[in-house]
Every structure is written in C-alpha cells, then in structure tokens.
TISEPA-895154 format. One line per 4 residues: their letters; for each residue y, x, z of C-alpha. Coordinates in nm, 2 decimals, always signed. Layout:
# residues N
A = Y X Z | ...
# end
This chain:
# residues 376
MKKF = -8.18 -3.75 +2.67 | -8.27 -3.98 +2.96 | -8.03 -4.19 +3.16 | -7.84 -4.04 +3.45
SLEI = -7.74 -4.16 +3.79 | -7.56 -4.02 +4.10 | -7.55 -4.15 +4.46 | -7.25 -4.05 +4.67
FGLV = -7.36 -3.86 +4.98 | -7.21 -3.62 +5.23 | -7.12 -3.25 +5.21 | -7.26 -2.99 +5.44
ILTT = -7.28 -2.60 +5.46 | -7.54 -2.31 +5.45 | -7.59 -1.92 +5.47 | -7.84 -1.65 +5.58
IISC = -7.97 -1.31 +5.73 | -8.32 -1.23 +5.87 | -8.45 -1.11 +6.20 | -8.78 -1.11 +6.38
EHID = -8.69 -1.40 +6.60 | -8.73 -1.64 +6.31 | -9.08 -1.54 +6.20 | -9.18 -1.91 +6.15
DFIG = -8.91 -1.93 +5.87 | -9.12 -1.69 +5.66 | -9.43 -1.91 +5.65 | -9.45 -2.06 +5.30
HGGS = -9.47 -2.42 +5.21 | -9.64 -2.58 +4.91 | -9.96 -2.75 +4.83 | -10.29 -2.65 +4.68
TTNK = -10.29 -2.51 +4.32 | -10.58 -2.44 +4.10 | -10.66 -2.07 +4.11 | -10.69 -2.03 +3.74
IESI = -10.43 -2.15 +3.49 | -10.59 -2.23 +3.15 | -10.28 -2.35 +2.98 | -9.93 -2.50 +3.03
EFLD = -9.81 -2.79 +2.81 | -9.47 -2.94 +2.75 | -9.42 -3.30 +2.85 | -9.06 -3.40 +2.86
EYVL = -8.69 -3.31 +2.89 | -8.41 -3.47 +3.10 | -8.04 -3.38 +3.08 | -7.78 -3.46 +3.34
PDGA = -7.43 -3.51 +3.18 | -7.20 -3.21 +3.17 | -6.92 -3.22 +3.43 | -7.09 -3.48 +3.65
AYAN = -6.92 -3.51 +3.99 | -7.09 -3.55 +4.33 | -6.91 -3.55 +4.66 | -6.61 -3.37 +4.52
TTVG = -6.82 -3.10 +4.35 | -6.92 -3.05 +3.99 | -7.29 -3.05 +3.94 | -7.38 -2.74 +3.74
GLSA = -7.48 -2.38 +3.76 | -7.83 -2.49 +3.87 | -8.00 -2.15 +3.90 | -8.31 -2.24 +4.10
IDYA = -8.52 -2.53 +4.20 | -8.78 -2.59 +4.47 | -9.00 -2.88 +4.57 | -9.11 -2.92 +4.94
DGKW = -9.23 -3.21 +5.15 | -9.16 -3.46 +4.87 | -8.80 -3.34 +4.82 | -8.62 -3.14 +4.56
YMIS = -8.37 -2.86 +4.62 | -8.14 -2.68 +4.36 | -7.89 -2.40 +4.43 | -7.57 -2.37 +4.23
DDPK = -7.45 -2.03 +4.13 | -7.09 -2.14 +4.14 | -6.89 -1.85 +4.28 | -6.61 -2.08 +4.39
APIR = -6.63 -2.25 +4.73 | -6.82 -2.45 +4.84 | -7.12 -2.23 +4.80 | -7.39 -2.50 +4.79
FYTA = -7.73 -2.64 +4.71 | -7.81 -3.00 +4.60 | -8.10 -3.23 +4.69 | -8.23 -3.47 +4.44
DISF = -8.49 -3.74 +4.37 | -8.69 -3.65 +4.06 | -8.95 -3.91 +3.95 | -9.22 -3.90 +3.68
GENQ = -9.41 -4.15 +3.47 | -9.75 -4.06 +3.33 | -9.62 -3.78 +3.11 | -9.24 -3.80 +3.13
FKEV = -8.94 -3.80 +3.36 | -8.83 -4.13 +3.49 | -8.50 -4.02 +3.65 | -8.32 -3.73 +3.81
TING = -8.08 -3.84 +4.08 | -7.86 -3.61 +4.29 | -7.85 -3.75 +4.64 | -7.71 -3.47 +4.86
VTEL = -7.51 -3.15 +4.87 | -7.50 -2.89 +5.14 | -7.26 -2.60 +5.18 | -7.40 -2.26 +5.27
LNGS = -7.21 -2.08 +5.54 | -7.16 -1.71 +5.60 | -7.29 -1.51 +5.90 | -7.00 -1.64 +6.11
NLPF = -7.09 -2.00 +6.01 | -6.77 -2.02 +5.81 | -6.73 -2.10 +5.44 | -6.76 -1.81 +5.19
SDDE = -6.45 -1.70 +5.01 | -6.43 -1.76 +4.63 | -6.61 -1.49 +4.42 | -6.76 -1.34 +4.73
IDPE = -7.13 -1.39 +4.64 | -7.35 -1.50 +4.35 | -7.62 -1.74 +4.46 | -7.94 -1.73 +4.25
AIRI = -8.26 -1.84 +4.43 | -8.38 -2.09 +4.68 | -8.71 -2.17 +4.86 | -8.78 -2.41 +5.15
TPGG = -8.99 -2.29 +5.44 | -9.25 -2.51 +5.62 | -9.04 -2.48 +5.93 | -8.76 -2.66 +5.76
SVLW = -8.53 -2.37 +5.67 | -8.37 -2.25 +5.35 | -8.45 -1.90 +5.21 | -8.19 -1.80 +4.95
SSEG = -8.05 -1.50 +4.77 | -7.73 -1.37 +4.63 | -7.69 -1.10 +4.37 | -7.37 -0.99 +4.53
NVKG = -7.11 -0.82 +4.32 | -7.22 -0.47 +4.22 | -6.90 -0.39 +4.03 | -6.70 -0.51 +4.34
GVDP = -6.91 -0.31 +4.58 | -7.07 -0.62 +4.74 | -7.44 -0.58 +4.82 | -7.70 -0.85 +4.73
FVRV = -7.88 -1.03 +5.01 | -8.17 -1.26 +5.11 | -8.09 -1.49 +5.40 | -8.23 -1.78 +5.60
AGLE = -8.03 -2.09 +5.68 | -8.09 -2.43 +5.83 | -8.11 -2.74 +5.61 | -7.77 -2.84 +5.75
GTYK = -7.62 -2.52 +5.62 | -7.58 -2.31 +5.93 | -7.66 -1.94 +5.92 | -7.98 -1.83 +6.09
SSIA = -8.08 -1.48 +5.99 | -8.07 -1.20 +5.73 | -8.34 -0.99 +5.57 | -8.27 -0.61 +5.58
LSEK = -8.28 -0.49 +5.22 | -8.43 -0.17 +5.12 | -8.16 +0.08 +5.05 | -8.26 +0.11 +4.68
FKVS = -8.14 -0.25 +4.62 | -7.80 -0.19 +4.77 | -7.48 -0.09 +4.58 | -7.47 +0.29 +4.53
GDEN = -7.18 +0.51 +4.48 | -7.39 +0.72 +4.25 | -7.38 +0.59 +3.89 | -7.73 +0.72 +3.83
RGPR = -7.90 +0.50 +4.08 | -7.89 +0.15 +4.24 | -7.89 -0.20 +4.11 | -7.72 -0.32 +3.79
HNGV = -7.44 -0.57 +3.81 | -7.58 -0.93 +3.78 | -7.93 -0.79 +3.77 | -8.06 -0.78 +4.13
IEGL = -8.24 -1.04 +4.34 | -8.27 -1.33 +4.09 | -8.60 -1.49 +4.21 | -8.79 -1.58 +4.53
SVSY = -9.14 -1.71 +4.58 | -9.34 -1.82 +4.88 | -9.64 -1.59 +4.91 | -9.98 -1.76 +4.83
DKKG = -10.11 -1.69 +5.18 | -9.79 -1.84 +5.33 | -9.73 -1.53 +5.54 | -9.43 -1.40 +5.36
YWAS = -9.22 -1.41 +5.04 | -9.17 -1.22 +4.71 | -8.83 -1.12 +4.57 | -8.79 -1.03 +4.21
MELP = -8.53 -0.82 +4.05 | -8.38 -0.93 +3.72 | -8.32 -0.59 +3.57 | -8.45 -0.24 +3.63
LVQD = -8.27 -0.03 +3.89 | -8.06 +0.24 +3.72 | -8.30 +0.51 +3.83 | -8.61 +0.32 +3.71
GPEP = -8.53 +0.28 +3.35 | -8.29 +0.13 +3.08 | -8.21 -0.23 +3.02 | -8.42 -0.38 +2.74
VLED = -8.29 -0.35 +2.38 | -8.43 -0.47 +2.05 | -8.67 -0.18 +2.04 | -8.95 -0.15 +2.29
TDSP = -8.84 +0.05 +2.59 | -8.99 +0.14 +2.93 | -8.79 -0.12 +3.14 | -8.97 -0.20 +3.46
VRMA = -8.84 -0.43 +3.72 | -8.95 -0.43 +4.09 | -9.10 -0.72 +4.27 | -9.10 -0.68 +4.65
YINS = -9.29 -0.84 +4.93 | -9.10 -0.96 +5.24 | -9.34 -0.97 +5.54 | -9.35 -1.20 +5.84
SGAF = -9.11 -0.99 +6.04 | -8.85 -1.00 +5.76 | -8.90 -0.65 +5.63 | -8.94 -0.54 +5.27
GREF = -9.28 -0.39 +5.21 | -9.51 -0.35 +4.91 | -9.35 -0.34 +4.56 | -9.50 -0.35 +4.22
AYEL = -9.35 -0.30 +3.87 | -9.34 -0.55 +3.59 | -9.25 -0.45 +3.24 | -8.98 -0.64 +3.06
DPIA = -9.01 -0.75 +2.69 | -8.75 -0.62 +2.44 | -8.45 -0.83 +2.36 | -8.57 -1.12 +2.15
RKFD = -8.29 -1.11 +1.90 | -7.93 -0.98 +1.84 | -7.67 -1.15 +1.64 | -7.46 -0.85 +1.54
ESSF = -7.35 -0.52 +1.69 | -7.08 -0.69 +1.90 | -7.33 -0.93 +2.05 | -7.39 -0.93 +2.43
TVNG = -7.76 -0.92 +2.50 | -7.98 -0.92 +2.81 | -8.34 -0.98 +2.90 | -8.47 -1.01 +3.26
VVEI = -8.69 -1.19 +3.51 | -8.52 -1.50 +3.63 | -8.78 -1.65 +3.87 | -9.14 -1.60 +4.00
LEYD = -9.41 -1.82 +4.16 | -9.71 -1.67 +4.33 | -9.99 -1.92 +4.27 | -10.29 -1.72 +4.39
MDRF = -10.33 -1.38 +4.57 | -10.15 -1.13 +4.35 | -10.12 -1.38 +4.06 | -9.78 -1.50 +3.95
LVLE = -9.60 -1.72 +3.70 | -9.30 -1.51 +3.58 | -9.01 -1.67 +3.40 | -8.85 -1.42 +3.16
RSFS = -8.54 -1.50 +2.97 | -8.37 -1.32 +2.68 | -8.01 -1.40 +2.58 | -7.79 -1.30 +2.30
TGYA = -7.44 -1.43 +2.21 | -7.35 -1.55 +1.87 | -7.62 -1.81 +1.81 | -7.55 -2.18 +1.76
DGGN = -7.87 -2.27 +1.94 | -7.75 -2.11 +2.26 | -7.92 -1.77 +2.21 | -8.18 -1.81 +2.48
NVKI = -8.55 -1.72 +2.43 | -8.75 -1.82 +2.74 | -9.12 -1.74 +2.82 | -9.36 -1.80 +3.11
YDVD = -9.61 -1.52 +3.18 | -9.92 -1.52 +3.39 | -9.90 -1.19 +3.58 | -10.18 -1.01 +3.76
ASKA = -10.06 -0.76 +4.02 | -10.40 -0.70 +4.19 | -10.44 -0.35 +4.04 | -10.07 -0.26 +4.03
TDVS = -9.95 +0.05 +4.22 | -9.74 +0.00 +4.53 | -9.42 +0.17 +4.42 | -9.21 +0.09 +4.73
HMDS = -9.20 +0.46 +4.82 | -9.11 +0.58 +4.47 | -8.74 +0.66 +4.45 | -8.76 +0.65 +4.07
LKDA = -9.00 +0.50 +3.82 | -8.89 +0.72 +3.53 | -9.17 +0.95 +3.41 | -9.37 +0.85 +3.72
DYTK = -9.75 +0.80 +3.73 | -9.82 +0.44 +3.83 | -9.99 +0.12 +3.72 | -9.78 -0.18 +3.63
ATKK = -9.88 -0.54 +3.67 | -10.05 -0.70 +3.36 | -9.89 -1.00 +3.19 | -10.02 -1.27 +2.96
LVFD = -9.80 -1.52 +2.77 | -9.89 -1.88 +2.87 | -9.59 -2.07 +2.74 | -9.31 -1.99 +2.49
FETV = -9.02 -2.23 +2.47 | -8.98 -2.15 +2.10 | -9.29 -2.37 +2.04 | -9.10 -2.68 +2.17
RNQL = -8.74 -2.60 +2.07 | -8.74 -2.88 +1.81 | -8.83 -3.13 +2.08 | -8.53 -3.05 +2.30
TDGV = -8.18 -3.18 +2.28 | -7.99 -3.04 +1.98 | -8.27 -2.78 +1.95 | -8.13 -2.60 +2.25
VDNI = -8.34 -2.39 +2.49 | -8.07 -2.35 +2.75 | -8.02 -2.09 +3.02 | -8.35 -2.18 +3.21
EGIT = -8.35 -2.00 +3.54 | -8.54 -2.21 +3.80 | -8.91 -2.30 +3.82 | -9.12 -2.48 +4.08
FGPQ = -9.46 -2.65 +4.12 | -9.40 -3.03 +4.16 | -9.63 -3.31 +4.27 | -9.95 -3.40 +4.09
LENG = -9.92 -3.60 +3.77 | -10.10 -3.93 +3.73 | -10.39 -3.75 +3.56 | -10.44 -3.52 +3.86
NRSL = -10.29 -3.20 +3.70 | -10.01 -3.01 +3.87 | -9.65 -3.05 +3.74 | -9.42 -2.76 +3.68
VLVA = -9.05 -2.84 +3.67 | -8.78 -2.60 +3.54 | -8.40 -2.62 +3.54 | -8.12 -2.46 +3.34
DNNF = -7.80 -2.31 +3.46 | -7.53 -2.45 +3.23 | -7.27 -2.20 +3.35 | -7.04 -2.50 +3.38
SAFG = -7.00 -2.48 +3.00 | -6.75 -2.19 +3.06 | -6.87 -2.01 +2.74 | -6.92 -2.32 +2.53
PQLN = -7.12 -2.64 +2.56 | -7.44 -2.61 +2.76 | -7.69 -2.84 +2.93 | -7.80 -2.93 +3.28
QFIL = -8.15 -2.93 +3.14 | -8.47 -3.02 +3.32 | -8.81 -2.95 +3.17 | -9.14 -3.11 +3.28
LEVK = -9.46 -2.91 +3.21 | -9.82 -2.98 +3.29 | -10.04 -2.71 +3.43 | -10.41 -2.72 +3.32
# end
C-alpha cells in the first residue's frame, strides 16, 4: 500500500442531457494507441485510505475513471447528495505508482441546474470530451421507476444537454421487457474516430436473455453507439461469461460489463466483473477482454435477442486479475469498475489505470483500489 495525501479544494456541481446544439461535446479526446494489443501486464497497486475526507465529502464509490489533457477524473456512485466527480493527480515512476492525490470535487447538477435529491440517480460512468465537457451516465432506479440516462455537463457542474435514450433502455411497465435494476448503462467510451461515443449495458435486457448463472447461458448485453447528433444508433451484442463462483445457495451473484474502451475501429477493451457474496477475499473475479465487433450484427432494430439469428462480437481474454491476486493488498481483487488509458510509461508503452468502487464499505471492508497496467 502506497502513501496517501489529500489537498483541500473547492466543491462545485454537475449534470446532463443531450441535444444537437452541443455536437462538439461528442467529439472524443484521447491520444494515439497502438492498433494491436499483444498483452497487458500488471505493474502496481495503490490504495487510498477508507473513509478519507475531501471538501466535506467522503472519497469512495469510485465507479469510473478517465484521463484527459493530463488530468484525471473519477465519478462517485454515492446516491446521496452531492452527486459528484473528483479530479486527481496520479503520478508514475518507471513501473509503479508514485502517488494518487485528490485535488478537486465537482457536484453534478440536474436539468434545472439544482442539486439532485438523495437516492434520485445512480452515477456510473464518466468521460471527458475534447471540448471540455463531461459525459456521464446514471443507471437510474428501475425498481423505483426512474429511467437511466446519459448527459453532458460543463466541467464546473452545470447542465448542458441530455441524450435521448432508445425506448428499450427505459423502465418498462411490462415485467417481460426492459432493463434490469442496477444493470443498465454502466460504461461509456469515446469512439476511436472521435465522432461519437459507445454506451455499454451491464446486464441483458429482460427480453434479450437471462442473467448469467454458474452454468453457461445465452446472456447477451447490448453496446450502443451514440452519434454526433446525440442519437443512439448501431448496437452490437456481447456475450457474458457465467458467474465465476457461488458460495452457497443463499449467495447473491452477478456478472456483467462494467466498462469499455474503444482502442481501434470496432475493437474494444471490455472490463467484465463477476461477484458473489460469502467470500473472505471479496468475491470479485475481474477480467479484461479484447473484443472485435467488426463482424457483429447491428441489433439496434431487434426488439428481442432471444432465439434471434445474429452474430455477436468475438472476445479474447487478455488479462485475468486472478493471476495477480497474491500481489494485491490482503489478496483482494476489489470491485473494479473503472478503466482508462493513461499517459505513456517511461519505456514508451501505454499505461492502463483501473479503479475500484469500495461501496463506502457498507457491506464490509473494501478498498479504494487503483491498479496500474502496461499495454504492450
């Protein structure tokens, strides 16, 4: 575990919805990446202390991370106000973290540029646009009848615009269709051509297939393109793995896509996480897949994927956190949900930085865990 520091800074606010007048906000940022990933290797871990305070907020629930223009951004999925994202300084040595320092917090505002109410939304993903705006998502509250969303906000937290979701991703009154609770828009990525974004669902829509179980099932999740005018377009299907393990019959289990990165045209790094209660090591099994969607069917016009004739994206395992569990604090692979390309390492290879959502240790001790990987 590395040393930890905090710098006191100000508190601001942020929220979103998308319209055509903000086309520039959809142009992706980022730098050049190699078009072929040979391997991904573990370099280091860094843990921020549990319960650390910053500007009258508790640093935790870090569900997504992005790197843009030399700055780091992380969204918190705290359902209690203020709904917020943090900025940070993250520095590396040759093959390890030097320090992770929180240096700012911004509150995300609603469509009326007012604070969200407690438990109104569930923030999950964040990406920074080249125009200096924030793209972010909420899973909503399906059980409470609150739709998920993808929105654009200014860096100071003010609402700018909202993306119109396809109806299939909205809460449905029909129990046989629609999104599952806590399983909707979990990930966002800038498109490789910087002309739009990708949004990934965590779990299958009810009409598309069942949630994963220990046995292999047909459990496809949709990944949807958001074009330059802010409209949902092409979609492709990605097949989820089965649940990695189950403690006993009373154990809660889930496996889903928690984040995506498009690193070449139709090529993605997909972060997939399986979780089961009852395990002393936290119960998380996390993998990174190299995904090719170039030959995948556009399923955007398919109402249901059950028994449908279509081609899914292909996936290849490129990193399994089980291979480095013994190098992590207390042998814990925590609730890793965020992934972003970072700056070049000293050897010229690209860094990949991940962050874990510690759930504010509401269900037992967890870690604000940062992982540094090297892309070769």
